[in-house]
Structure formats: structure tokens, C-alpha cells
C-alpha atoms as one frame of an Amber mdcrd trajectory, in Angstrom:
protein
 -30.441 -41.993 101.459 -31.994 -38.541 101.343 -32.255 -36.512 104.496 -33.655
 -33.076 105.342 -31.557 -31.214 107.881 -33.914 -28.442 109.033 -36.695 -26.044
 108.129 -36.514 -22.264 108.499 -39.476 -19.957 107.954 -38.731 -16.253 107.388
 -40.820 -13.187 106.861 -39.704 -11.659 103.553 -39.248  -8.301 105.345 -36.930
  -9.648 108.059 -33.726 -11.684 108.375 -34.754 -13.169 111.724 -36.474 -16.556
 111.378 -40.080 -16.823 112.479 -39.584 -20.517 113.134 -36.567 -22.790 113.178
 -36.976 -26.561 113.406 -33.993 -28.912 113.151 -34.240 -32.659 112.600 -30.455
 -33.067 112.648 -28.088 -31.726 115.294 -25.717 -30.112 112.845 -27.350 -27.732
 110.425 -26.256 -24.701 108.432 -26.875 -21.498 110.465 -29.955 -19.495 109.562
 -28.062 -16.245 108.910 -25.926 -17.900 106.244 -28.985 -19.356 104.533 -31.028
 -16.152 104.413 -27.964 -14.205 103.263 -27.401 -16.643 100.393 -31.088 -16.484
  99.500 -31.253 -12.669  99.454 -28.004 -12.324  97.489 -29.094 -14.677  94.710
 -30.311 -12.942  91.527 -33.974 -12.977  90.588 -35.725 -14.982  89.344 -34.321
 -17.327  91.949 -33.879 -21.010  91.419 -35.703 -23.323  93.794 -32.313 -24.886
  94.570 -29.290 -22.765  95.554 -25.807 -24.209  95.984 -23.714 -22.800  98.851
 -20.101 -24.034  98.471 -18.681 -21.922 101.326 -20.171 -24.075 104.104 -18.672
 -27.282 105.498 -19.975 -29.530 104.089 -21.393 -27.706 101.036 -25.120 -27.059
 101.325 -27.927 -27.335  98.801 -30.630 -24.840  99.817 -34.201 -25.640  98.750
 -36.603 -22.724  98.911 -40.153 -21.664  98.109 -42.001 -18.386  98.703 -45.641
 -18.208  99.735 -47.574 -15.098 100.797 -44.395 -13.173 101.734 -43.171 -16.182
 103.724 -39.849 -17.788 102.809 -39.425 -21.515 103.469 -35.783 -22.660 103.468
 -34.561 -26.237 103.831 -30.798 -26.993 103.814 -29.573 -30.399 102.700 -25.955
 -31.579 103.046 -26.299 -35.139 101.700 -27.409 -36.822  98.501 -31.102 -36.132
  98.015 -33.919 -36.445  95.503 -34.748 -32.792  94.664 -38.457 -33.330  93.968
 -38.877 -35.061  97.327 -37.695 -31.990  99.246 -39.658 -29.511  97.126 -42.822
 -31.579  97.444 -42.306 -31.724 101.202 -42.067 -27.928 101.396 -45.317 -27.561
  99.458 -46.933 -30.116 101.759 -45.860 -28.047 104.763 -47.582 -25.004 103.268
 -50.753 -26.994 102.523 -50.902 -28.426 106.043 -50.365 -25.031 107.696 -53.129
 -23.495 105.573 -55.393 -26.412 106.443 -54.805 -25.837 110.148 -54.732 -22.036
 110.284 -56.802 -21.174 107.172 -55.728 -19.181 104.158 -53.971 -16.796 103.741
 -50.987 -18.024 105.723 -49.590 -15.012 107.616 -46.542 -14.600 109.895 -48.784
 -13.793 112.865 -50.535 -17.166 112.577 -47.234 -19.000 112.838 -46.044 -16.890
 115.780 -49.316 -17.366 117.701 -49.408 -21.121 117.135 -45.784 -22.097 117.519
 -46.578 -25.216 119.592 -48.978 -26.559 116.957 -46.489 -25.911 114.136 -43.723
 -27.674 116.083 -45.941 -30.717 116.671 -46.908 -30.837 113.002 -43.284 -30.722
 111.838 -42.373 -33.464 114.303 -45.068 -35.710 112.838 -44.461 -34.778 109.200
 -40.761 -35.607 109.227 -38.967 -38.268 111.279 -35.202 -37.764 111.686 -35.118
 -35.838 108.410 -37.239 -38.263 106.383 -40.789 -37.255 105.293 -43.301 -39.438
 107.107 -46.932 -38.336 107.622 -47.894 -35.484 105.288 -51.643 -35.958 104.738
 -53.721 -33.292 106.570 -56.457 -35.797 107.471 -54.000 -38.167 109.131 -52.295
 -35.296 110.965 -55.592 -34.190 112.491 -55.721 -37.508 114.323 -52.252 -36.833
 115.724 -52.197 -33.057 116.263 -55.398 -31.352 117.362 -56.006 -28.000 115.642
 -55.910 -24.920 117.874 -59.193 -23.901 119.490 -60.507 -20.913 121.402 -60.913
 -22.990 124.570 -57.302 -24.101 124.347 -56.076 -20.519 124.055 -58.141 -19.453
 127.115 -56.774 -22.429 129.032 -53.226 -21.507 128.045 -53.601 -17.855 129.058
 -54.904 -18.887 132.524 -52.569 -21.781 133.325 -49.496 -20.719 131.372 -49.368
 -24.109 129.677 -49.213 -24.431 125.871 -52.559 -23.566 124.340 -52.872 -27.065
 122.856 -52.332 -28.887 126.150 -56.040 -29.089 127.003 -57.133 -30.294 123.598
 -54.198 -32.649 123.182 -54.676 -34.316 126.540 -58.389 -34.761 125.857 -57.763
 -36.124 122.397 -54.896 -38.429 123.298 -57.116 -40.892 125.165 -59.883 -40.871
 122.556 -57.582 -41.189 119.532 -55.009 -43.546 120.976 -56.816 -46.662 119.763
 -58.927 -45.153 116.969 -56.339 -44.015 114.428 -57.707 -44.407 110.921 -56.608
 -47.396 108.868 -56.788 -45.150 105.761 -53.690 -42.894 105.780 -55.346 -39.968
 104.004 -58.645 -39.968 105.928 -59.115 -39.183 109.590 -61.149 -41.487 111.807
 -64.663 -40.984 113.160 -65.765 -38.511 110.489 -69.244 -37.147 111.157 -71.190
 -34.557 109.160 -74.698 -33.247 109.677 -75.085 -32.527 105.944 -73.440 -35.021
 103.602 -72.194 -33.277 100.447 -69.942 -34.020  97.480 -68.653 -31.324  95.119
 -66.542 -31.796  91.989 -64.720 -28.794  90.495 -62.958 -29.315  87.151 -60.728
 -26.412  86.133 -58.785 -26.264  82.865 -56.102 -23.772  81.864 -55.659 -23.337
  78.104 -52.320 -22.401  76.543 -51.993 -21.815  72.806 -49.824 -20.147  70.186
 -51.534 -18.944  67.005 -49.678 -17.910  63.843 -50.461 -14.628  62.017 -52.418
 -16.643  59.441 -54.750 -17.860  62.198 -53.350 -21.393  62.180 -52.741 -22.772
  65.693 -49.167 -23.901  66.249 -49.807 -25.505  69.622 -52.845 -25.721  71.902
 -53.069 -27.584  75.182 -55.374 -27.716  78.193 -54.085 -28.529  81.685 -56.889
 -29.771  83.907 -57.345 -30.210  87.641 -60.112 -32.234  89.282 -60.681 -30.832
  92.771 -63.166 -32.293  95.214 -64.811 -31.327  98.464 -65.972 -34.364 100.379
 -68.171 -34.025 103.458 -69.356 -37.595 103.970 -69.732 -39.367 107.291 -67.936
 -42.629 107.903 -65.675 -44.177 105.271 -67.392 -43.915 101.859 -66.253 -45.638
  98.674 -66.883 -43.409  95.650 -66.923 -43.958  91.885 -66.458 -40.926  89.598
 -67.080 -41.517  85.881 -65.622 -39.155  83.270 -66.101 -39.026  79.508 -64.739
 -37.156  76.502 -66.497 -36.274  73.218 -66.329 -38.914  70.516 -65.594 -41.843
  72.835 -67.946 -44.500  74.117 -68.271 -45.455  77.748 -65.271 -47.451  78.984
 -62.998 -46.527  76.078 -59.765 -44.595  76.460 -60.314 -40.893  77.024 -59.443
 -39.013  73.848 -56.244 -37.022  74.102 -55.787 -37.311  77.894 -52.070 -37.268
  78.668 -49.896 -37.365  81.794 -52.617 -38.174  84.345 -51.582 -37.679  87.975
 -53.723 -39.065  90.800 -54.141 -38.633  94.527 -52.911 -41.676  96.501 -56.537
 -42.584  97.255 -57.267 -43.483  93.598 -57.168 -47.168  92.709 -54.876 -47.275
  89.677 -55.851 -50.827  88.703 -59.450 -49.697  88.126 -58.293 -46.767  85.957
 -56.072 -49.026  83.832 -58.890 -51.505  83.357 -61.621 -48.912  82.727 -60.090
 -45.531  81.760 -62.424 -42.771  82.843 -63.485 -44.452  86.087 -61.967 -43.189
  89.337 -62.605 -45.456  92.320 -61.422 -44.104  95.664 -62.005 -43.529  99.363
 -61.802 -39.725  99.615 -60.030 -37.659 102.253 -62.304 -35.536 104.389 -62.557
 -31.950 103.142 -60.947 -30.346 100.109 -58.322 -32.140  98.028 -57.049 -32.505
  94.452 -58.214 -35.829  93.070 -56.338 -35.785  89.752 -54.684 -33.623  87.125
 -54.213 -34.186  83.407 -53.323 -32.595  80.068 -55.174 -32.630  76.744 -53.775
 -31.743  73.328 -56.471 -29.610  71.670 -54.729 -29.200  68.331 -55.466 -32.573
  66.669 -58.932 -32.940  68.194 -61.495 -32.691  65.350 -64.152 -31.594  67.825
 -62.539 -28.167  68.026 -61.993 -27.510  64.328 -64.422 -26.118  61.789 -66.486
 -28.287  59.478 -63.755 -28.245  56.822 -61.340 -31.110  57.309 -58.472 -28.958
  56.036 -59.117 -26.155  58.512 -57.211 -26.059  61.786 -58.856 -23.089  63.474
 -59.412 -23.541  67.189 -62.858 -22.659  68.448 -61.927 -20.193  71.155 -64.560
 -17.995  72.809 -62.330 -14.913  72.447 -60.288 -14.069  69.344 -58.441 -10.959
  68.194 -57.625  -9.272  64.906 -54.619  -6.936  64.669 -54.179  -4.311  61.941
 -50.852  -2.487  61.865 -49.296   0.504  60.109 -52.530   2.501  59.987 -52.993
   6.254  59.762 -51.401   8.889  57.551 -47.883   8.190  58.836 -48.289   4.478
  59.500 -47.733   4.897  63.249 -51.074   3.487  64.435 -52.371  -0.018  65.071
 -55.765  -1.460  65.955 -56.748  -4.491  68.008 -60.253  -5.846  67.568 -61.679
  -8.344  70.059 -64.370 -10.768  68.919 -66.519 -12.618  71.472 -67.888 -15.876
  70.090 -70.405 -17.449  72.518 -71.226 -20.222  70.036 -67.722 -21.647  70.554
 -68.658 -22.669  74.094 -72.351 -23.476  73.611 -71.973 -26.033  70.831 -70.518
 -29.205  72.233 -70.463 -27.717  75.699 -69.479 -30.133  78.426 -72.297 -28.870
  80.605 -75.139 -29.139  78.145 -75.779 -32.846  78.578 -78.440 -34.281  80.779
 -75.775 -36.139  82.762 -74.727 -32.884  84.363 -78.204 -32.379  85.766 -78.400
 -36.053  86.724 -75.740 -35.786  89.386 -77.092 -32.398  90.433 -76.024 -28.803
  89.976 -75.679 -26.536  92.979 -79.258 -25.411  92.840 -81.191 -23.690  90.074
 -80.189 -20.292  91.417 -76.518 -21.252  91.682 -75.436 -22.634  88.302 -71.984
 -23.882  87.446 -69.457 -21.178  88.340 -72.071 -18.479  87.725 -73.070 -19.746
  84.274 -76.070 -21.955  83.643 -75.544 -25.521  82.507 -76.854 -24.697  79.014
 -75.357 -21.211  78.543 -71.732 -20.846  79.663 -70.605 -17.329  80.554 -67.467
 -15.644  79.169 -65.901 -13.274  81.699 -62.667 -11.565  82.801 -61.504 -10.771
  79.268 -58.122  -9.054  79.268 -55.876  -8.202  76.324 -52.143  -7.637  76.868
 -50.115  -5.929  74.120 -46.313  -5.958  74.572 -44.629  -2.974  72.893 -41.156
  -2.722  71.380 -38.395  -1.150  73.524 -38.139   1.752  71.088 -41.686   2.996
  71.793 -41.739   6.115  73.970 -45.435   6.818  74.462 -48.904   6.482  72.959
 -50.992   9.100  71.162 -54.580   9.327  69.934 -55.604   6.278  71.965 -59.236
   5.224  71.647 -61.102   2.310  73.187 -64.680   1.410  72.277 -65.230   0.120
  75.835 -63.323  -0.959  78.881 -60.262   0.454  80.654 -56.664   0.359  79.482
 -53.294   1.060  81.101 -49.838   1.625  79.609 -47.028   0.755  81.982 -43.466
  -0.553  81.511 -43.816  -1.131  77.794 -47.059  -3.094  78.038 -50.676  -2.151
  77.286 -53.283  -3.895  79.441 -56.871  -3.619  78.231 -59.784  -4.887  80.338
 -62.871  -5.633  78.232 -66.133  -5.730  80.234 -68.633  -8.426  79.336 -71.823
  -6.766  80.608 -74.483  -6.921  77.922 -72.349  -9.138  75.691 -75.428 -10.995
  74.484 -76.114  -8.417  71.769 -74.211  -8.554  68.494 -72.779  -5.053  68.959
 -71.450  -5.906  72.402 -69.591  -8.956  71.116 -66.882  -6.781  69.573 -64.533
  -4.206  71.059 -61.864  -2.080  69.401 -58.668  -0.522  70.713 -56.674   1.861
  68.503 -53.605   3.936  69.280 -50.562   5.569  67.752 -46.944   5.279  68.890
 -44.122   7.800  69.263 -40.569   6.521  69.093 -37.798   7.370  71.516 -35.373
  10.248  70.824 -32.362   8.317  69.427 -34.458   6.905  66.613 -35.852  10.331
  65.744 -32.347  11.893  65.766 -30.981   9.225  63.423 -33.873   9.840  61.095
 -33.240  13.610  61.069 -29.536  13.032  60.280 -30.435  10.823  57.356 -32.888
  13.442  56.073 -30.175  16.158  56.248 -27.753  13.980  54.316 -30.358  13.421
  51.604 -31.023  17.155  51.284 -27.267  17.819  50.958 -27.023  15.178  48.246
 -29.912  16.851  46.401 -28.171  20.242  46.618 -24.934  18.729  45.297 -26.837
  17.396  42.316 -28.104  20.921  41.605 -24.595  22.427  41.956 -22.996  19.902
  39.600 -25.626  20.625  36.984 -24.498  24.264  36.651 -26.653  25.725  39.343
 -26.681  29.032  41.087 -23.124  29.163  42.514 -21.272  29.697  39.210 -23.838
  32.123  37.826 -24.984  29.841  35.042 -28.569  29.309  34.127 -30.424  27.107
  36.578 -31.719  23.751  35.267 -35.409  23.397  34.592 -37.599  23.357  37.700
 -39.202  20.008  36.860 -36.088  17.823  37.456 -35.323  19.619  40.757 -38.890
  19.226  41.963 -38.894  15.581  40.932 -35.634  14.923  42.768 -36.889  16.516
  45.967 -40.131  14.564  45.645 -38.163  11.334  45.353 -36.128  12.261  48.426
 -39.291  13.055  50.359 -40.933   9.770  49.316 -37.827   7.826  50.337 -37.817
   9.642  53.666 -41.482   8.743  54.271 -40.865   5.109  53.342 -37.933   4.828
  55.740 -39.979   6.401  58.498 -42.833   3.974  57.892 -40.375   1.078  57.857
 -39.011   2.105  61.248 -42.505   2.488  62.646 -43.496  -0.888  61.208 -40.546
  -2.478  63.015 -41.856  -1.041  66.301 -45.383  -2.375  65.873 -46.588  -5.136
  68.244 -45.432  -8.618  67.288 -47.970 -10.490  69.411 -51.096 -10.088  71.546
 -51.886 -12.112  74.686 -55.474 -13.132  75.445 -56.834 -13.880  78.902 -60.396
 -14.923  79.737 -62.503 -17.234  81.901 -65.502 -19.296  80.825 -67.833 -20.472
  83.553 -69.693 -23.678  82.831 -67.492 -24.991  79.979 -64.349 -27.083  79.533
 -62.056 -26.646  76.555 -61.284 -30.372  76.332 -64.966 -31.348  76.307 -64.570
 -33.518  79.401 -67.697 -34.009  81.492 -68.793 -35.881  84.585 -71.089 -38.770
  83.703 -71.788 -39.840  87.263 -70.707 -39.772  90.903 -71.838 -42.686  93.022
 -71.387 -43.820  96.584 -70.745 -47.495  95.928 -70.610 -48.527  99.566 -69.180
 -47.326 102.852 -69.196 -47.608 106.595 -70.980 -45.224 108.907 -72.995 -43.344
 106.297 -76.349 -44.663 107.373 -79.076 -46.362 105.417 -81.118 -44.215 103.057
 -78.736 -41.228 103.279 -78.165 -39.695  99.845 -75.419 -37.067  99.716 -76.020
 -33.816  97.887 -73.845 -33.682  94.751 -72.696 -30.782  92.623 -70.393 -30.146
  89.676 -68.651 -26.988  88.479 -66.702 -26.401  85.269 -64.290 -23.545  84.595
 -61.879 -22.818  81.748 -59.190 -20.149  82.029 -56.826 -18.803  79.403 -53.313
 -19.288  80.721 -51.094 -17.953  77.930 -52.830 -17.647  74.561 -50.453 -15.806
  72.234 -51.659 -14.497  68.889 -48.717 -13.521  66.696 -49.125 -10.679  64.242
């Protein structure tokens, strides 16, 4: 069976562990582990094999906010179990000490961290990892506890723990992921659906692949133990039918899977208290007819931001131009937030629309264009940008396109144009080839009875024609080399507030029943939609 030996937390700027917690007596020393971690080449694997120890050690590692989490394992183990446990440790520590997780927070709350690790893992086996359940077992640090600790010299959690032990001894929650005796003055429910779009588009404009990875995050502040029902829908499907194109759904343990299998699109669950990820999914956008043009033969994706690339411009063919087109109609037609169902469950107030965009007019923002350059490019010349800021660093051009005033037709386009200069070796090779061509031209003149033997020179027209041919060949070779150094692809990044690329929308969120909520109490409900461009590559 799998077993975790220990956990070591390091600051990335030090080789001394901030915290060392061992579940097994014999564990690989910390100095050996951090030395193996630092000596491994980047990018590092999440699993490092150390054969020099006895027995050999498999080192699992993650990095978070300049903190290094190392877990050695010396027995047969399921890799995903250990990696998931490390991520759970990070989530629990951030839940207790707030984000960002800093080394000082761990040092100042060592007793709390030690108690959490003791509850999260029993003799090397992951046990209780839900933050809600841990709050019933380990009381979060408080200001009163720290004052008590500074006066008495006892651990700063002694006061709170002793007070909580009697009250929580017989009131542990029967629901593993929800703490007991939850009370809120204002009962609220928020649903945040975030999708990340990845796509690859051919030079012809035809999409090769297009996918959306979605996450359904919730914030639940409901008293008692509520039972919720969240209903989702996709375009082109009736209520209760299978969601179109939804693949690889992953659910929080609170979701009742039998209900989802019986009625896809319905999520029935008792939520944890606070913030949590309810589900994640993927959607294939490529075959979905909702996101193609009216022509059945067309396969153009309706993206809110597109680019056009023109290469080999200018007198010498050393310039290229990138034109950005903002298409608001791509997110307004068929928008997931334009239905009345969005308003039925409630937005976050008329002055606080979904992610900054109104429910009927999604907002395109954070547009960034990344242009990778060939290794042979030395620098840029004659660079012009119609608007926005650009930076050239380490062979990559980054262009930020502001969206202020993008409602007008003129503001929906932006142009970036620049020329390139090649590195010295390429220029030297070109000069050598040009010299060889001139020597060949002179040899042709000599063999024809030219000036060296005193004979009459050939007519000027053939000589001029030959040199013209040499010059044209030289220009063509130069343009060919410059064309080879032109950008091969452009990366698009953007965010759309109030719109989902898959077309998914929330049809309803109901409190079916629950204990301790009180009669006549109606929670405030809100929904937010956000689509981000993860890696949209346009080849050119």
C-alpha cells in the first residue's frame, strides 16, 4: 500500500527547511532532498528519482509562491495520490492563513500547521483533507490566541483549542466536506463559470483544433445544511438531454453522480461552506455548428479577436504587419448571458454586472498579441503601432492592445508593423555570395576578349544585362532569406467578461431543502461568466 514518509517545506531562497513533519520514523534527510531538487535540470519533473539513498527514494515536489513542498516516498505508491495530497496541503494552508501563502505565515503559525498535517495524514496515509472538516478539528489562529500565547508562553492555539474541544467534541459534522453549526447573517450563493479556450488555426483560417476547458466555482454562504440543485444547459439541447460536446466532467465529492447520470445538466449537492470548485469539464468547439458561419461548408470559429498577418512587405521584403480585428458580434449573438434565465437567478446588482460586462453586452478586454521571432533576427527597425504598447525581449514581441473606446468601428482594429535585421553571420554569408557572383561576371567578360588582352570590349548591352541578372538574383536570395526569418505564428490572448465560448449557461439554482436555514429565508444568488484565451495560435 502507498505511504507518504514526510513533508518538507522550503523557502526557494534557502536550503534550511521552514517546516519538517515526519509520519514515519525513517525518512530521507532534508539536505539530500533539497540538494537533489536544486541539482535537477529545469523544467523539473514533479517526480525525481534518487537512487543514491537506501532504499531509493522517489521525491514528489511542487512549487507555490516561492515555497517548495517536498515529499519523499520509499515504497510503492500511486503518483497522483501524493501529488493531489501536496496540492491539498497548499489549499488548506491558504484557507487557514489566506492567500498569498508566505514563509512568514508558516513560521508564525507552526503549531497550527503541525496540527493540520497530523489530521490530514495518518501514519503516512491521506485521511482528512477537506478544509471544512479540518475547521472542526483544528481551530484557525486568532488574535486572542496570539495574545494569550505571548502572555502565558503556551502555544497560541491553546486557548482556542481548549475552548473548541468541548463544544465540537460531540458536534462533528456528518457531512465530511461541510463543517458543523454553520451560521451566516447574510445568506448568499455565487456561481462563477470560467472557460479557457485553446485553438490552433491554419494559415487559410481553418481551425485545426479548438477546445474550451471550463471550471464551475462556487461561493456558498448558507446557514445550516442546505441541499442545492444547479441546472445547466447548452445551446441546441432541450432540458434534460445530454449536454452537447461536454467531455471529461470532474466533480467535487459533494455532487450526487446518480442524479447527473439520470439527468445530465443537473447538479444536486450539499455544498461545503465557503469557496470551492464544484466541477470542471471540456468542450470541443470545432464540430459545434453554433460557432460556425451560416455556410455549412465553412469551419471558421467565431472568436472575438482575430488577426491577419502580411509578410515580406517593403522595398526589401524585410517587413511584416499584424492586424488585429475586434469582433463584438461574436460574443453578443448566442451569448450565454443574454437569456432571461440569467436574470432569473439574479445578477450581482444592476451596477455590478457579470465580471464587469452587462448580461446583454459582454466586454472584450486584456487583448495581448505575442509574436515569436526566428533565432536569426537581430533587432527591429521602423516599428509602428496604431495603438497600445509593445516590447521586444528575448526573441519575442509582446503587444498590448487597449480596448478603451472599442465600440467605434475605427477602434475595433489595430495595426502593428515592423522590419527585421538579421544577425551578422547571415549578412556575411550573403556578402560572400555576392562577391563570388561579381567574380563570375568578370570572368565572363575576360573570356569574351575583354580588357586584359587589349582586344575590343564586347558591346555594353550584354555586360549590363549580365550584371542586372546578378543583381536580381542577389535581391531574390536576400528576400528568400528574409522570408525564412518571418514569423511563423502569432499567439492571441484575451478575456471576455459575461460570455462563455461553449455557450453553457445557468438555467437555475435552487435550495431544494435543508436544515437550519429558517423559514422564508431566500438566499441572494449571483452568476458570473468569463472566457479567457489560453493558447490560441494562428499560423502564418
